mmJSON file of the N, C-alpha and C atoms, coordinates in Angstrom:
{"data_MODEL":{"atom_site":{
"group_PDB":["ATOM","ATOM","ATOM","ATOM","ATOM","ATOM","ATOM","ATOM","ATOM","ATOM","ATOM","ATOM","ATOM","ATOM","ATOM","ATOM","ATOM","ATOM","ATOM","ATOM","ATOM","ATOM","ATOM","ATOM","ATOM","ATOM","ATOM","ATOM","ATOM","ATOM","ATOM","ATOM","ATOM","ATOM","ATOM","ATOM","ATOM","ATOM","ATOM","ATOM","ATOM","ATOM","ATOM","ATOM","ATOM","ATOM","ATOM","ATOM","ATOM","ATOM","ATOM","ATOM","ATOM","ATOM","ATOM","ATOM","ATOM","ATOM","ATOM","ATOM","ATOM","ATOM","ATOM","ATOM","ATOM","ATOM","ATOM","ATOM","ATOM","ATOM","ATOM","ATOM","ATOM","ATOM","ATOM","ATOM","ATOM","ATOM","ATOM","ATOM","ATOM","ATOM","ATOM","ATOM","ATOM","ATOM","ATOM","ATOM","ATOM","ATOM","ATOM","ATOM","ATOM","ATOM","ATOM","ATOM","ATOM","ATOM","ATOM","ATOM","ATOM","ATOM","ATOM","ATOM","ATOM","ATOM","ATOM","ATOM","ATOM","ATOM","ATOM","ATOM","ATOM","ATOM","ATOM","ATOM","ATOM","ATOM","ATOM","ATOM","ATOM","ATOM","ATOM","ATOM","ATOM","ATOM","ATOM","ATOM","ATOM","ATOM","ATOM","ATOM","ATOM","ATOM","ATOM","ATOM","ATOM","ATOM","ATOM","ATOM","ATOM","ATOM","ATOM","ATOM","ATOM","ATOM","ATOM","ATOM","ATOM","ATOM","ATOM","ATOM","ATOM","ATOM","ATOM","ATOM","ATOM","ATOM","ATOM","ATOM","ATOM","ATOM","ATOM","ATOM","ATOM","ATOM","ATOM","ATOM","ATOM","ATOM","ATOM","ATOM","ATOM","ATOM","ATOM","ATOM","ATOM","ATOM","ATOM","ATOM","ATOM","ATOM","ATOM","ATOM","ATOM","ATOM","ATOM","ATOM","ATOM","ATOM","ATOM","ATOM","ATOM","ATOM","ATOM","ATOM","ATOM","ATOM","ATOM","ATOM","ATOM","ATOM","ATOM","ATOM","ATOM","ATOM","ATOM","ATOM","ATOM","ATOM","ATOM","ATOM","ATOM","ATOM","ATOM","ATOM","ATOM","ATOM","ATOM","ATOM","ATOM","ATOM","ATOM","ATOM","ATOM"],
"id":[1,2,3,4,5,6,7,8,9,10,11,12,13,14,15,16,17,18,19,20,21,22,23,24,25,26,27,28,29,30,31,32,33,34,35,36,37,38,39,40,41,42,43,44,45,46,47,48,49,50,51,52,53,54,55,56,57,58,59,60,61,62,63,64,65,66,67,68,69,70,71,72,73,74,75,76,77,78,79,80,81,82,83,84,85,86,87,88,89,90,91,92,93,94,95,96,97,98,99,100,101,102,103,104,105,106,107,108,109,110,111,112,113,114,115,116,117,118,119,120,121,122,123,124,125,126,127,128,129,130,131,132,133,134,135,136,137,138,139,140,141,142,143,144,145,146,147,148,149,150,151,152,153,154,155,156,157,158,159,160,161,162,163,164,165,166,167,168,169,170,171,172,173,174,175,176,177,178,179,180,181,182,183,184,185,186,187,188,189,190,191,192,193,194,195,196,197,198,199,200,201,202,203,204,205,206,207,208,209,210,211,212,213,214,215,216,217,218,219,220,221,222,223,224,225],
"type_symbol":["N","C","C","N","C","C","N","C","C","N","C","C","N","C","C","N","C","C","N","C","C","N","C","C","N","C","C","N","C","C","N","C","C","N","C","C","N","C","C","N","C","C","N","C","C","N","C","C","N","C","C","N","C","C","N","C","C","N","C","C","N","C","C","N","C","C","N","C","C","N","C","C","N","C","C","N","C","C","N","C","C","N","C","C","N","C","C","N","C","C","N","C","C","N","C","C","N","C","C","N","C","C","N","C","C","N","C","C","N","C","C","N","C","C","N","C","C","N","C","C","N","C","C","N","C","C","N","C","C","N","C","C","N","C","C","N","C","C","N","C","C","N","C","C","N","C","C","N","C","C","N","C","C","N","C","C","N","C","C","N","C","C","N","C","C","N","C","C","N","C","C","N","C","C","N","C","C","N","C","C","N","C","C","N","C","C","N","C","C","N","C","C","N","C","C","N","C","C","N","C","C","N","C","C","N","C","C","N","C","C","N","C","C","N","C","C","N","C","C","N","C","C","N","C","C"],
"label_atom_id":["N","CA","C","N","CA","C","N","CA","C","N","CA","C","N","CA","C","N","CA","C","N","CA","C","N","CA","C","N","CA","C","N","CA","C","N","CA","C","N","CA","C","N","CA","C","N","CA","C","N","CA","C","N","CA","C","N","CA","C","N","CA","C","N","CA","C","N","CA","C","N","CA","C","N","CA","C","N","CA","C","N","CA","C","N","CA","C","N","CA","C","N","CA","C","N","CA","C","N","CA","C","N","CA","C","N","CA","C","N","CA","C","N","CA","C","N","CA","C","N","CA","C","N","CA","C","N","CA","C","N","CA","C","N","CA","C","N","CA","C","N","CA","C","N","CA","C","N","CA","C","N","CA","C","N","CA","C","N","CA","C","N","CA","C","N","CA","C","N","CA","C","N","CA","C","N","CA","C","N","CA","C","N","CA","C","N","CA","C","N","CA","C","N","CA","C","N","CA","C","N","CA","C","N","CA","C","N","CA","C","N","CA","C","N","CA","C","N","CA","C","N","CA","C","N","CA","C","N","CA","C","N","CA","C","N","CA","C","N","CA","C","N","CA","C","N","CA","C","N","CA","C","N","CA","C","N","CA","C","N","CA","C"],
"label_alt_id":[null,null,null,null,null,null,null,null,null,null,null,null,null,null,null,null,null,null,null,null,null,null,null,null,null,null,null,null,null,null,null,null,null,null,null,null,null,null,null,null,null,null,null,null,null,null,null,null,null,null,null,null,null,null,null,null,null,null,null,null,null,null,null,null,null,null,null,null,null,null,null,null,null,null,null,null,null,null,null,null,null,null,null,null,null,null,null,null,null,null,null,null,null,null,null,null,null,null,null,null,null,null,null,null,null,null,null,null,null,null,null,null,null,null,null,null,null,null,null,null,null,null,null,null,null,null,null,null,null,null,null,null,null,null,null,null,null,null,null,null,null,null,null,null,null,null,null,null,null,null,null,null,null,null,null,null,null,null,null,null,null,null,null,null,null,null,null,null,null,null,null,null,null,null,null,null,null,null,null,null,null,null,null,null,null,null,null,null,null,null,null,null,null,null,null,null,null,null,null,null,null,null,null,null,null,null,null,null,null,null,null,null,null,null,null,null,null,null,null,null,null,null,null,null,null],
"label_comp_id":["MET","MET","MET","THR","THR","THR","GLN","GLN","GLN","TYR","TYR","TYR","ILE","ILE","ILE","VAL","VAL","VAL","ARG","ARG","ARG","ARG","ARG","ARG","LEU","LEU","LEU","LEU","LEU","LEU","VAL","VAL","VAL","SER","SER","SER","ILE","ILE","ILE","PRO","PRO","PRO","ILE","ILE","ILE","LEU","LEU","LEU","LEU","LEU","LEU","THR","THR","THR","VAL","VAL","VAL","VAL","VAL","VAL","LEU","LEU","LEU","VAL","VAL","VAL","VAL","VAL","VAL","PHE","PHE","PHE","VAL","VAL","VAL","LEU","LEU","LEU","ALA","ALA","ALA","ARG","ARG","ARG","VAL","VAL","VAL","ILE","ILE","ILE","PRO","PRO","PRO","GLY","GLY","GLY","ASP","ASP","ASP","PRO","PRO","PRO","CYS","CYS","CYS","LEU","LEU","LEU","ALA","ALA","ALA","THR","THR","THR","LEU","LEU","LEU","GLY","GLY","GLY","GLU","GLU","GLU","ARG","ARG","ARG","ALA","ALA","ALA","THR","THR","THR","PRO","PRO","PRO","GLN","GLN","GLN","GLN","GLN","GLN","CYS","CYS","CYS","ALA","ALA","ALA","GLU","GLU","GLU","PHE","PHE","PHE","ALA","ALA","ALA","ALA","ALA","ALA","ARG","ARG","ARG","TYR","TYR","TYR","GLN","GLN","GLN","LEU","LEU","LEU","ASP","ASP","ASP","GLN","GLN","GLN","PRO","PRO","PRO","LEU","LEU","LEU","PRO","PRO","PRO","VAL","VAL","VAL","GLN","GLN","GLN","PHE","PHE","PHE","VAL","VAL","VAL","ARG","ARG","ARG","TYR","TYR","TYR","LEU","LEU","LEU","GLU","GLU","GLU","GLY","GLY","GLY","ILE","ILE","ILE","ILE","ILE","ILE","THR","THR","THR","GLY","GLY","GLY"],
"label_asym_id":["A","A","A","A","A","A","A","A","A","A","A","A","A","A","A","A","A","A","A","A","A","A","A","A","A","A","A","A","A","A","A","A","A","A","A","A","A","A","A","A","A","A","A","A","A","A","A","A","A","A","A","A","A","A","A","A","A","A","A","A","A","A","A","A","A","A","A","A","A","A","A","A","A","A","A","A","A","A","A","A","A","A","A","A","A","A","A","A","A","A","A","A","A","A","A","A","A","A","A","A","A","A","A","A","A","A","A","A","A","A","A","A","A","A","A","A","A","A","A","A","A","A","A","A","A","A","A","A","A","A","A","A","A","A","A","A","A","A","A","A","A","A","A","A","A","A","A","A","A","A","A","A","A","A","A","A","A","A","A","A","A","A","A","A","A","A","A","A","A","A","A","A","A","A","A","A","A","A","A","A","A","A","A","A","A","A","A","A","A","A","A","A","A","A","A","A","A","A","A","A","A","A","A","A","A","A","A","A","A","A","A","A","A","A","A","A","A","A","A","A","A","A","A","A","A"],
"label_entity_id":["1","1","1","1","1","1","1","1","1","1","1","1","1","1","1","1","1","1","1","1","1","1","1","1","1","1","1","1","1","1","1","1","1","1","1","1","1","1","1","1","1","1","1","1","1","1","1","1","1","1","1","1","1","1","1","1","1","1","1","1","1","1","1","1","1","1","1","1","1","1","1","1","1","1","1","1","1","1","1","1","1","1","1","1","1","1","1","1","1","1","1","1","1","1","1","1","1","1","1","1","1","1","1","1","1","1","1","1","1","1","1","1","1","1","1","1","1","1","1","1","1","1","1","1","1","1","1","1","1","1","1","1","1","1","1","1","1","1","1","1","1","1","1","1","1","1","1","1","1","1","1","1","1","1","1","1","1","1","1","1","1","1","1","1","1","1","1","1","1","1","1","1","1","1","1","1","1","1","1","1","1","1","1","1","1","1","1","1","1","1","1","1","1","1","1","1","1","1","1","1","1","1","1","1","1","1","1","1","1","1","1","1","1","1","1","1","1","1","1","1","1","1","1","1","1"],
"label_seq_id":[1,1,1,2,2,2,3,3,3,4,4,4,5,5,5,6,6,6,7,7,7,8,8,8,9,9,9,10,10,10,11,11,11,12,12,12,13,13,13,14,14,14,15,15,15,16,16,16,17,17,17,18,18,18,19,19,19,20,20,20,21,21,21,22,22,22,23,23,23,24,24,24,25,25,25,26,26,26,27,27,27,28,28,28,29,29,29,30,30,30,31,31,31,32,32,32,33,33,33,34,34,34,35,35,35,36,36,36,37,37,37,38,38,38,39,39,39,40,40,40,41,41,41,42,42,42,43,43,43,44,44,44,45,45,45,46,46,46,47,47,47,48,48,48,49,49,49,50,50,50,51,51,51,52,52,52,53,53,53,54,54,54,55,55,55,56,56,56,57,57,57,58,58,58,59,59,59,60,60,60,61,61,61,62,62,62,63,63,63,64,64,64,65,65,65,66,66,66,67,67,67,68,68,68,69,69,69,70,70,70,71,71,71,72,72,72,73,73,73,74,74,74,75,75,75],
"pdbx_PDB_ins_code":[null,null,null,null,null,null,null,null,null,null,null,null,null,null,null,null,null,null,null,null,null,null,null,null,null,null,null,null,null,null,null,null,null,null,null,null,null,null,null,null,null,null,null,null,null,null,null,null,null,null,null,null,null,null,null,null,null,null,null,null,null,null,null,null,null,null,null,null,null,null,null,null,null,null,null,null,null,null,null,null,null,null,null,null,null,null,null,null,null,null,null,null,null,null,null,null,null,null,null,null,null,null,null,null,null,null,null,null,null,null,null,null,null,null,null,null,null,null,null,null,null,null,null,null,null,null,null,null,null,null,null,null,null,null,null,null,null,null,null,null,null,null,null,null,null,null,null,null,null,null,null,null,null,null,null,null,null,null,null,null,null,null,null,null,null,null,null,null,null,null,null,null,null,null,null,null,null,null,null,null,null,null,null,null,null,null,null,null,null,null,null,null,null,null,null,null,null,null,null,null,null,null,null,null,null,null,null,null,null,null,null,null,null,null,null,null,null,null,null,null,null,null,null,null,null],
"Cartn_x":[-19.049,-17.987,-17.077,-16.792,-15.945,-16.609,-17.912,-18.64,-18.542,-18.64,-18.554,-17.187,-16.128,-14.772,-14.567,-15.015,-14.872,-15.656,-16.867,-17.685,-17.016,-16.465,-15.79,-14.556,-13.821,-12.648,-13.046,-14.114,-14.579,-15.105,-15.717,-16.225,-15.064,-13.994,-12.874,-12.086,-12.139,-11.388,-11.823,-13.115,-13.507,-13.211,-13.301,-13.004,-11.527,-10.653,-9.219,-8.882,-9.495,-9.257,-9.732,-10.844,-11.334,-10.381,-9.874,-8.921,-7.655,-7.159,-5.964,-6.224,-7.388,-7.735,-7.808,-8.413,-8.519,-7.132,-6.263,-4.903,-4.153,-4.298,-3.644,-4.133,-5.433,-5.998,-5.561,-5.596,-5.171,-3.697,-2.869,-1.454,-1.246,-2.123,-1.997,-2.631,-3.569,-4.285,-3.516,-2.668,-1.916,-1.117,-1.209,-0.479,1.03,1.73,3.185,3.703,4.918,5.565,6.438,6.24,7.064,8.553,8.863,10.265,10.886,10.212,10.76,10.799,9.842,9.823,10.984,11.359,12.427,13.813,13.935,15.241,15.572,14.57,14.805,14.422,14.418,13.974,14.916,16.143,17.114,17.145,16.201,16.153,15.853,16.581,16.374,15.209,14.637,13.565,14.018,15.277,15.781,15.819,16.259,16.282,14.869,13.913,12.518,11.95,12.312,11.853,12.427,13.705,14.322,13.693,13.386,12.732,11.364,10.593,9.252,9.333,10.307,10.46,10.906,11.822,12.336,11.248,10.413,9.356,8.006,8.019,6.845,5.709,6.048,5.037,4.538,5.179,4.745,3.724,3.401,2.41,0.994,-0.03,-1.416,-1.748,-2.714,-3.071,-3.47,-4.237,-4.545,-3.29,-2.304,-1.05,-0.318,-0.297,0.335,-0.354,-1.686,-2.42,-2.086,-1.976,-1.619,-0.217,0.711,2.071,2.047,1.191,1.031,0.538,-0.458,-0.961,0.119,0.873,1.959,2.977,3.279,4.215,3.696,2.405,1.807,1.842,1.524,1.471,2.861,3.873,5.228,5.953,5.4,5.987,7.086],
"Cartn_y":[-20.788,-19.818,-19.886,-21.097,-21.264,-20.672,-20.862,-20.282,-18.764,-18.182,-16.732,-16.223,-16.889,-16.481,-16.625,-17.74,-17.965,-16.915,-16.625,-15.6,-14.238,-13.879,-12.584,-12.508,-13.597,-13.621,-13.491,-14.164,-14.078,-12.683,-12.022,-10.667,-9.671,-9.942,-8.997,-8.978,-10.04,-10.097,-9.005,-8.867,-7.786,-6.391,-6.242,-4.943,-4.605,-5.562,-5.348,-5.045,-5.773,-5.513,-4.121,-3.68,-2.335,-1.275,-1.465,-0.51,-0.458,-1.609,-1.657,-0.941,-1.161,-0.501,1.013,1.473,2.913,3.531,2.882,3.399,3.441,2.399,2.358,3.497,3.694,4.752,6.121,6.339,7.632,7.904,6.878,7.061,7.427,6.968,7.28,8.625,9.097,10.341,11.562,11.377,12.494,13.165,14.498,15.177,15.097,15.106,15.05,13.808,13.894,12.79,12.024,10.713,9.945,10.017,10.117,10.205,11.483,12.599,13.878,13.945,13.329,13.328,12.509,11.451,10.579,11.048,11.365,11.701,13.19,14.004,15.436,16.156,17.456,18.291,18.228,17.823,17.805,16.477,15.619,14.322,14.531,13.811,13.919,13.022,13.28,12.394,10.937,10.725,9.359,8.689,9.421,8.876,8.557,9.432,9.181,7.96,7.779,6.596,5.323,5.35,4.193,3.922,4.987,4.87,4.204,4.689,4.126,2.657,2.316,0.917,0.051,0.575,-0.203,-0.518,0.466,0.286,-0.034,-0.352,-0.787,0.224,1.498,2.546,2.799,2.168,2.303,1.23,0.36,-0.698,-0.14,-0.819,-0.392,-0.506,0.268,0.293,-1.072,-1.899,-3.223,-4.058,-3.971,-4.706,-4.133,-2.814,-2.173,-2.589,-2.698,-3.088,-4.514,-5.411,-6.799,-6.852,-6.067,-6.01,-5.424,-4.441,-3.824,-4.87,-5.654,-6.721,-7.755,-8.115,-9.081,-8.537,-7.256,-6.646,-6.645,-6.417,-6.43,-7.834,-8.814,-10.191,-10.699,-10.358,-10.842,-10.005,-8.839,-8.001,-7.168],
"Cartn_z":[23.487,23.583,22.357,21.887,20.71,19.477,19.35,18.217,18.236,19.392,19.526,19.062,19.474,19.096,17.593,17.038,15.597,14.823,15.253,14.595,14.64,15.783,15.924,15.024,14.924,14.052,12.577,12.2,10.816,10.474,11.422,11.193,11.126,11.831,11.855,10.541,9.765,8.51,7.53,7.221,6.296,6.86,8.151,8.764,8.58,8.829,8.642,7.182,6.253,4.836,4.435,5.004,4.719,5.247,6.433,7.003,6.156,5.725,4.882,3.555,2.963,1.703,1.876,2.958,3.203,3.376,4.109,4.308,2.976,2.158,0.854,-0.034,-0.098,-0.941,-0.44,0.859,1.405,1.109,1.153,0.846,-0.618,-1.509,-2.931,-3.282,-2.477,-2.771,-2.267,-1.278,-0.715,-1.827,-1.933,-2.997,-2.789,-3.898,-3.85,-4.527,-4.986,-5.674,-4.684,-4.543,-3.606,-3.948,-5.226,-5.645,-5.112,-5.312,-4.853,-3.332,-2.68,-1.22,-0.66,-1.357,-0.881,-1.331,-2.613,-3.176,-3.107,-2.878,-2.793,-4.073,-3.997,-5.117,-6.319,-6.118,-7.209,-7.959,-7.713,-8.389,-9.866,-10.698,-12.141,-12.561,-13.734,-14.22,-14.349,-14.71,-14.817,-13.437,-12.433,-11.08,-10.608,-10.939,-10.547,-11.267,-12.534,-13.272,-12.656,-12.275,-11.635,-10.272,-9.547,-8.243,-8.392,-9.38,-9.611,-10.016,-10.836,-11.246,-10.08,-9.261,-8.131,-7.116,-6.829,-5.834,-6.467,-7.747,-8.512,-8.458,-8.446,-8.474,-9.887,-10.859,-12.243,-12.624,-11.689,-11.91,-11.696,-12.237,-11.972,-10.477,-10.035,-8.616,-8.049,-8.775,-8.197,-7.931,-8.811,-8.612,-7.399,-7.276,-6.13,-4.83,-4.863,-3.661,-3.247,-4.212,-3.896,-3.297,-3.852,-3.3,-1.886,-1.669,-0.357,0.654,0.267,1.138,1.434,0.392,0.603,1.593,1.494,2.414,3.838,3.999,5.337,5.925,5.088,5.573,5.951,5.141,5.42,6.47,6.757,7.802,7.249],
"occupancy":[1.0,1.0,1.0,1.0,1.0,1.0,1.0,1.0,1.0,1.0,1.0,1.0,1.0,1.0,1.0,1.0,1.0,1.0,1.0,1.0,1.0,1.0,1.0,1.0,1.0,1.0,1.0,1.0,1.0,1.0,1.0,1.0,1.0,1.0,1.0,1.0,1.0,1.0,1.0,1.0,1.0,1.0,1.0,1.0,1.0,1.0,1.0,1.0,1.0,1.0,1.0,1.0,1.0,1.0,1.0,1.0,1.0,1.0,1.0,1.0,1.0,1.0,1.0,1.0,1.0,1.0,1.0,1.0,1.0,1.0,1.0,1.0,1.0,1.0,1.0,1.0,1.0,1.0,1.0,1.0,1.0,1.0,1.0,1.0,1.0,1.0,1.0,1.0,1.0,1.0,1.0,1.0,1.0,1.0,1.0,1.0,1.0,1.0,1.0,1.0,1.0,1.0,1.0,1.0,1.0,1.0,1.0,1.0,1.0,1.0,1.0,1.0,1.0,1.0,1.0,1.0,1.0,1.0,1.0,1.0,1.0,1.0,1.0,1.0,1.0,1.0,1.0,1.0,1.0,1.0,1.0,1.0,1.0,1.0,1.0,1.0,1.0,1.0,1.0,1.0,1.0,1.0,1.0,1.0,1.0,1.0,1.0,1.0,1.0,1.0,1.0,1.0,1.0,1.0,1.0,1.0,1.0,1.0,1.0,1.0,1.0,1.0,1.0,1.0,1.0,1.0,1.0,1.0,1.0,1.0,1.0,1.0,1.0,1.0,1.0,1.0,1.0,1.0,1.0,1.0,1.0,1.0,1.0,1.0,1.0,1.0,1.0,1.0,1.0,1.0,1.0,1.0,1.0,1.0,1.0,1.0,1.0,1.0,1.0,1.0,1.0,1.0,1.0,1.0,1.0,1.0,1.0,1.0,1.0,1.0,1.0,1.0,1.0,1.0,1.0,1.0,1.0,1.0,1.0,1.0,1.0,1.0,1.0,1.0,1.0],
"B_iso_or_equiv":[0.0,0.0,0.0,0.0,0.0,0.0,0.0,0.0,0.0,0.0,0.0,0.0,0.0,0.0,0.0,0.0,0.0,0.0,0.0,0.0,0.0,0.0,0.0,0.0,0.0,0.0,0.0,0.0,0.0,0.0,0.0,0.0,0.0,0.0,0.0,0.0,0.0,0.0,0.0,0.0,0.0,0.0,0.0,0.0,0.0,0.0,0.0,0.0,0.0,0.0,0.0,0.0,0.0,0.0,0.0,0.0,0.0,0.0,0.0,0.0,0.0,0.0,0.0,0.0,0.0,0.0,0.0,0.0,0.0,0.0,0.0,0.0,0.0,0.0,0.0,0.0,0.0,0.0,0.0,0.0,0.0,0.0,0.0,0.0,0.0,0.0,0.0,0.0,0.0,0.0,0.0,0.0,0.0,0.0,0.0,0.0,0.0,0.0,0.0,0.0,0.0,0.0,0.0,0.0,0.0,0.0,0.0,0.0,0.0,0.0,0.0,0.0,0.0,0.0,0.0,0.0,0.0,0.0,0.0,0.0,0.0,0.0,0.0,0.0,0.0,0.0,0.0,0.0,0.0,0.0,0.0,0.0,0.0,0.0,0.0,0.0,0.0,0.0,0.0,0.0,0.0,0.0,0.0,0.0,0.0,0.0,0.0,0.0,0.0,0.0,0.0,0.0,0.0,0.0,0.0,0.0,0.0,0.0,0.0,0.0,0.0,0.0,0.0,0.0,0.0,0.0,0.0,0.0,0.0,0.0,0.0,0.0,0.0,0.0,0.0,0.0,0.0,0.0,0.0,0.0,0.0,0.0,0.0,0.0,0.0,0.0,0.0,0.0,0.0,0.0,0.0,0.0,0.0,0.0,0.0,0.0,0.0,0.0,0.0,0.0,0.0,0.0,0.0,0.0,0.0,0.0,0.0,0.0,0.0,0.0,0.0,0.0,0.0,0.0,0.0,0.0,0.0,0.0,0.0,0.0,0.0,0.0,0.0,0.0,0.0],
"pdbx_formal_charge":[null,null,null,null,null,null,null,null,null,null,null,null,null,null,null,null,null,null,null,null,null,null,null,null,null,null,null,null,null,null,null,null,null,null,null,null,null,null,null,null,null,null,null,null,null,null,null,null,null,null,null,null,null,null,null,null,null,null,null,null,null,null,null,null,null,null,null,null,null,null,null,null,null,null,null,null,null,null,null,null,null,null,null,null,null,null,null,null,null,null,null,null,null,null,null,null,null,null,null,null,null,null,null,null,null,null,null,null,null,null,null,null,null,null,null,null,null,null,null,null,null,null,null,null,null,null,null,null,null,null,null,null,null,null,null,null,null,null,null,null,null,null,null,null,null,null,null,null,null,null,null,null,null,null,null,null,null,null,null,null,null,null,null,null,null,null,null,null,null,null,null,null,null,null,null,null,null,null,null,null,null,null,null,null,null,null,null,null,null,null,null,null,null,null,null,null,null,null,null,null,null,null,null,null,null,null,null,null,null,null,null,null,null,null,null,null,null,null,null,null,null,null,null,null,null],
"auth_seq_id":[1,1,1,2,2,2,3,3,3,4,4,4,5,5,5,6,6,6,7,7,7,8,8,8,9,9,9,10,10,10,11,11,11,12,12,12,13,13,13,14,14,14,15,15,15,16,16,16,17,17,17,18,18,18,19,19,19,20,20,20,21,21,21,22,22,22,23,23,23,24,24,24,25,25,25,26,26,26,27,27,27,28,28,28,29,29,29,30,30,30,31,31,31,32,32,32,33,33,33,34,34,34,35,35,35,36,36,36,37,37,37,38,38,38,39,39,39,40,40,40,41,41,41,42,42,42,43,43,43,44,44,44,45,45,45,46,46,46,47,47,47,48,48,48,49,49,49,50,50,50,51,51,51,52,52,52,53,53,53,54,54,54,55,55,55,56,56,56,57,57,57,58,58,58,59,59,59,60,60,60,61,61,61,62,62,62,63,63,63,64,64,64,65,65,65,66,66,66,67,67,67,68,68,68,69,69,69,70,70,70,71,71,71,72,72,72,73,73,73,74,74,74,75,75,75],
"auth_comp_id":["MET","MET","MET","THR","THR","THR","GLN","GLN","GLN","TYR","TYR","TYR","ILE","ILE","ILE","VAL","VAL","VAL","ARG","ARG","ARG","ARG","ARG","ARG","LEU","LEU","LEU","LEU","LEU","LEU","VAL","VAL","VAL","SER","SER","SER","ILE","ILE","ILE","PRO","PRO","PRO","ILE","ILE","ILE","LEU","LEU","LEU","LEU","LEU","LEU","THR","THR","THR","VAL","VAL","VAL","VAL","VAL","VAL","LEU","LEU","LEU","VAL","VAL","VAL","VAL","VAL","VAL","PHE","PHE","PHE","VAL","VAL","VAL","LEU","LEU","LEU","ALA","ALA","ALA","ARG","ARG","ARG","VAL","VAL","VAL","ILE","ILE","ILE","PRO","PRO","PRO","GLY","GLY","GLY","ASP","ASP","ASP","PRO","PRO","PRO","CYS","CYS","CYS","LEU","LEU","LEU","ALA","ALA","ALA","THR","THR","THR","LEU","LEU","LEU","GLY","GLY","GLY","GLU","GLU","GLU","ARG","ARG","ARG","ALA","ALA","ALA","THR","THR","THR","PRO","PRO","PRO","GLN","GLN","GLN","GLN","GLN","GLN","CYS","CYS","CYS","ALA","ALA","ALA","GLU","GLU","GLU","PHE","PHE","PHE","ALA","ALA","ALA","ALA","ALA","ALA","ARG","ARG","ARG","TYR","TYR","TYR","GLN","GLN","GLN","LEU","LEU","LEU","ASP","ASP","ASP","GLN","GLN","GLN","PRO","PRO","PRO","LEU","LEU","LEU","PRO","PRO","PRO","VAL","VAL","VAL","GLN","GLN","GLN","PHE","PHE","PHE","VAL","VAL","VAL","ARG","ARG","ARG","TYR","TYR","TYR","LEU","LEU","LEU","GLU","GLU","GLU","GLY","GLY","GLY","ILE","ILE","ILE","ILE","ILE","ILE","THR","THR","THR","GLY","GLY","GLY"],
"auth_asym_id":["A","A","A","A","A","A","A","A","A","A","A","A","A","A","A","A","A","A","A","A","A","A","A","A","A","A","A","A","A","A","A","A","A","A","A","A","A","A","A","A","A","A","A","A","A","A","A","A","A","A","A","A","A","A","A","A","A","A","A","A","A","A","A","A","A","A","A","A","A","A","A","A","A","A","A","A","A","A","A","A","A","A","A","A","A","A","A","A","A","A","A","A","A","A","A","A","A","A","A","A","A","A","A","A","A","A","A","A","A","A","A","A","A","A","A","A","A","A","A","A","A","A","A","A","A","A","A","A","A","A","A","A","A","A","A","A","A","A","A","A","A","A","A","A","A","A","A","A","A","A","A","A","A","A","A","A","A","A","A","A","A","A","A","A","A","A","A","A","A","A","A","A","A","A","A","A","A","A","A","A","A","A","A","A","A","A","A","A","A","A","A","A","A","A","A","A","A","A","A","A","A","A","A","A","A","A","A","A","A","A","A","A","A","A","A","A","A","A","A","A","A","A","A","A","A"],
"auth_atom_id":["N","CA","C","N","CA","C","N","CA","C","N","CA","C","N","CA","C","N","CA","C","N","CA","C","N","CA","C","N","CA","C","N","CA","C","N","CA","C","N","CA","C","N","CA","C","N","CA","C","N","CA","C","N","CA","C","N","CA","C","N","CA","C","N","CA","C","N","CA","C","N","CA","C","N","CA","C","N","CA","C","N","CA","C","N","CA","C","N","CA","C","N","CA","C","N","CA","C","N","CA","C","N","CA","C","N","CA","C","N","CA","C","N","CA","C","N","CA","C","N","CA","C","N","CA","C","N","CA","C","N","CA","C","N","CA","C","N","CA","C","N","CA","C","N","CA","C","N","CA","C","N","CA","C","N","CA","C","N","CA","C","N","CA","C","N","CA","C","N","CA","C","N","CA","C","N","CA","C","N","CA","C","N","CA","C","N","CA","C","N","CA","C","N","CA","C","N","CA","C","N","CA","C","N","CA","C","N","CA","C","N","CA","C","N","CA","C","N","CA","C","N","CA","C","N","CA","C","N","CA","C","N","CA","C","N","CA","C","N","CA","C","N","CA","C","N","CA","C","N","CA","C","N","CA","C","N","CA","C","N","CA","C"],
"pdbx_PDB_model_num":[1,1,1,1,1,1,1,1,1,1,1,1,1,1,1,1,1,1,1,1,1,1,1,1,1,1,1,1,1,1,1,1,1,1,1,1,1,1,1,1,1,1,1,1,1,1,1,1,1,1,1,1,1,1,1,1,1,1,1,1,1,1,1,1,1,1,1,1,1,1,1,1,1,1,1,1,1,1,1,1,1,1,1,1,1,1,1,1,1,1,1,1,1,1,1,1,1,1,1,1,1,1,1,1,1,1,1,1,1,1,1,1,1,1,1,1,1,1,1,1,1,1,1,1,1,1,1,1,1,1,1,1,1,1,1,1,1,1,1,1,1,1,1,1,1,1,1,1,1,1,1,1,1,1,1,1,1,1,1,1,1,1,1,1,1,1,1,1,1,1,1,1,1,1,1,1,1,1,1,1,1,1,1,1,1,1,1,1,1,1,1,1,1,1,1,1,1,1,1,1,1,1,1,1,1,1,1,1,1,1,1,1,1,1,1,1,1,1,1,1,1,1,1,1,1]
}}}
């Protein structure tokens, strides 16, 4: 019985990582600018640049994904 539980837990790890990756990619593919969606249509380019820097949206996607995972793990 213990082997069965351990096996199921080990199999669930790649499945969970795949689901997290799919959600991350879908969130990045959705059209629209996160800055304009959050700050509104009257946001200036400077405000959008500060927004991107604050939330690290100016980083490469692999770095963003690692930060996303860290956020999920820490809650």
